[in-house]
C-alpha positions in Angstrom: -15.7 -0.9 6.0 -13.9 2.4 6.6 -11.5 3.8 3.9 -8.5 3.1 6.2 -9.6 -0.5 6.8 -10.0 -1.0 3.1 -6.5 0.2 2.4 -5.1 -2.1 5.2 -7.0 -5.1 3.7 -5.5 -4.3 0.3 -2.0 -4.0 1.7 -2.2 -7.2 3.8 -3.5 -9.2 0.8 -0.8 -7.8 -1.4 2.1 -8.6 0.9 0.8 -12.1 1.6 0.5 -12.7 -2.1 4.3 -12.4 -2.2 4.8 -15.0 0.5 3.2 -16.3 3.8 4.2 -14.3 6.8 3.8 -14.4 10.6 2.1 -11.5 12.2 5.2 -9.6 13.4 6.8 -9.9 10.0 3.7 -8.6 8.3 3.4 -5.7 10.7 7.0 -4.7 10.1 6.6 -4.9 6.4 3.5 -2.6 6.6 5.5 -0.2 8.7 8.7 -0.1 6.7 7.6 -0.8 3.1 4.4 1.3 3.0 4.8 4.7 4.5 1.1 5.1 5.1 1.2 2.5 7.9 4.1 3.8 9.9 1.9 4.8 12.8 -0.6 2.0 12.7 -0.9 -0.4 15.6 -1.4 -4.0 16.5 -4.9 -3.0 17.3 -5.6 -2.2 13.7 -3.9 -5.2 12.1 -5.4 -7.9 14.4 -9.1 -7.2 13.5 -8.2 -7.0 9.8 -6.5 -10.4 9.9 -9.5 -11.9 11.7 -11.9 -10.5 9.1 -9.8 -11.8 6.3 -9.7 -15.2 7.9 -13.5 -15.1 8.4 -13.9 -14.3 4.7 -11.8 -17.3 3.7 -9.1 -15.1 2.1 -6.4 -16.2 4.6 -5.6 -19.4 6.6 -3.5 -19.8 9.7 -0.7 -22.3 9.9 1.9 -23.0 12.6 5.5 -22.4 11.7 8.4 -24.5 12.9 6.7 -27.8 12.4 10.1 -29.5 12.2 11.0 -28.2 15.7 7.7 -29.4 17.2 8.9 -33.0 17.2 11.8 -32.1 19.4 11.6 -31.9 23.2 10.5 -28.4 24.2 13.4 -26.5 25.8 11.4 -23.3 26.4 7.8 -22.3 26.8 7.8 -20.5 23.5 4.7 -21.2 21.4 4.9 -21.9 17.7 4.3 -18.8 15.6 1.2 -18.4 13.5 1.8 -17.9 9.8 -0.8 -16.3 7.6 -1.1 -17.6 4.0 -3.3 -16.4 1.2 -5.9 -18.8 -0.1 -7.0 -19.1 -3.8 -10.0 -16.9 -2.9 -7.7 -14.4 -1.3 -5.6 -14.1 -4.4 -8.8 -13.6 -6.4 -9.9 -10.9 -4.0 -6.5 -9.1 -4.3 -6.7 -9.2 -8.1 -10.2 -7.7 -7.9 -8.9 -4.9 -5.7 -5.9 -4.4 -7.9 -8.0 -3.7 -10.9 -10.2 -1.1 -9.2 -9.5 2.4 -10.5 -12.2 4.5 -8.8 -11.6 7.8 -6.9 -10.4 6.0 -3.8 -7.3 4.9 -5.7 -6.3 8.5 -6.3 -6.7 9.8 -2.7 -3.8 10.4 -0.3 -4.8 7.5 1.9 -4.7 4.9 -0.9 -2.5 6.1 -3.7 0.8 5.4 -2.1 -0.2 1.8 -1.3 -1.6 1.3 -4.8 1.6 2.6 -6.2 3.7 0.2 -4.1 2.0 -2.7 -5.9 2.3 -1.2 -9.4 4.7 -4.0 -10.3 1.7 -6.4 -10.0 -0.7 -4.1 -11.8 -1.6 -4.1 -15.5 -0.4 -1.1 -17.5 -3.9 0.2 -18.4 -4.9 0.2 -14.7 -1.6 2.0 -13.8 -2.4 4.7 -16.3 -5.9 5.2 -15.0 -4.7 5.5 -11.5 -1.8 7.9 -12.4 -4.1 10.1 -14.5 -6.7 10.1 -11.8 -4.2 11.1 -9.2 -2.8 13.9 -11.4 -6.3 15.2 -12.1 -7.1 15.3 -8.3 -3.8 17.1 -7.5 -4.3 19.7 -10.3 -7.7 20.5 -8.8 -6.1 20.8 -5.4 -3.4 23.0 -6.8 -5.9 25.4 -8.4 -7.7 25.7 -5.1 -4.5 26.4 -3.2 -3.4 29.1 -5.8 -6.8 30.8 -5.5 -6.6 30.7 -1.7 -3.1 32.1 -1.7 -4.1 35.0 -4.0 -7.0 35.8 -1.6 -5.1 35.7 1.6 -1.7 37.0 0.6 -2.2 40.4 2.2 -4.1 39.0 5.2 -1.7 36.5 6.7 1.7 36.8 8.4 4.9 35.8 6.6 5.2 32.4 8.3 1.7 31.4 7.3 2.3 32.5 3.8 5.5 30.5 3.6 3.6 27.4 4.9 1.1 27.8 2.2 3.8 28.2 -0.4 5.5 25.1 0.9 2.4 23.1 0.6 1.7 24.3 -2.9 5.3 23.6 -4.0 4.9 20.0 -2.7 1.8 19.5 -4.8 3.6 21.0 -7.8 6.5 18.6 -7.4 4.2 15.6 -7.3 2.3 16.7 -10.4 5.7 17.0 -12.2 6.6 13.5 -11.0 3.2 12.1 -12.2 3.7 13.7 -15.6 7.0 11.9 -15.9 5.5 8.6 -14.9 2.6 9.0 -17.3 4.9 9.8 -20.1 7.0 6.8 -19.3 4.0 4.5 -19.3 2.8 6.0 -22.7 6.2 5.3 -24.2 6.1 1.7 -22.9 8.9 2.2 -20.4 6.9 1.3 -17.4 7.6 -2.0 -15.7 5.3 -4.6 -14.1 2.5 -6.4 -15.7 1.5 -5.7 -19.3 -2.1 -5.8 -20.7 -1.9 -9.6 -21.0 -1.2 -9.9 -17.2 2.4 -11.1 -17.6 4.6 -9.8 -14.8 8.2 -8.6 -14.5 9.5 -10.7 -11.7 12.0 -8.1 -10.7 9.4 -5.4 -9.9 7.3 -5.4 -6.7 7.2 -4.1 -3.2 10.7 -3.9 -1.8 11.6 -6.9 0.4 12.9 -5.9 3.8 14.8 -7.9 6.5 12.3 -9.2 9.0 12.6 -9.6 12.7 11.6 -13.1 13.7 11.5 -12.8 17.5 7.8 -12.2 18.2 4.4 -12.6 16.6 0.8 -11.7 16.6 -1.3 -14.7 17.4 
């Protein structure tokens, strides 16, 4: 499984853990709640859902059962709703507890952070510290590169390099604040015992219920 597919699997399981969704609703939540997926397509989501169904982590259900007993006024099909199974919840919990290097990378960190409200404090700390370490390494490389090329590039290229370095510096400062907050016990979400703050989680967005992925 590719890294991007793994991130998509994690995000889909996490969103469906909150509540069952039909395909279009799930796609919209991925696009609007998790910035990493803004450009992803139906072609990426559909194979992922099929694989999760094959693994037994999801089941398909038809929505609008109450309306099905009424005479059909249109040719519109019932929408398919995807629901997490008990095995799917276990799989998400397993992924949620992983703190390896993938959790720190650009492609995964933002999605992991979006589900920090469901993550235990010790795992949050390891992910935050890993991300900070990775960015500090990147920052050292960028500073060394800037020092070597300062006299060899034009002013616009130099400004672009400085802009990139400043962006990394801002994120490191942000991570420092988050880590300090966690150390002082001010972080929200699940504690070490697994209890969860019900007010914390991925932001719920209005959903368009006009179409679906089937």
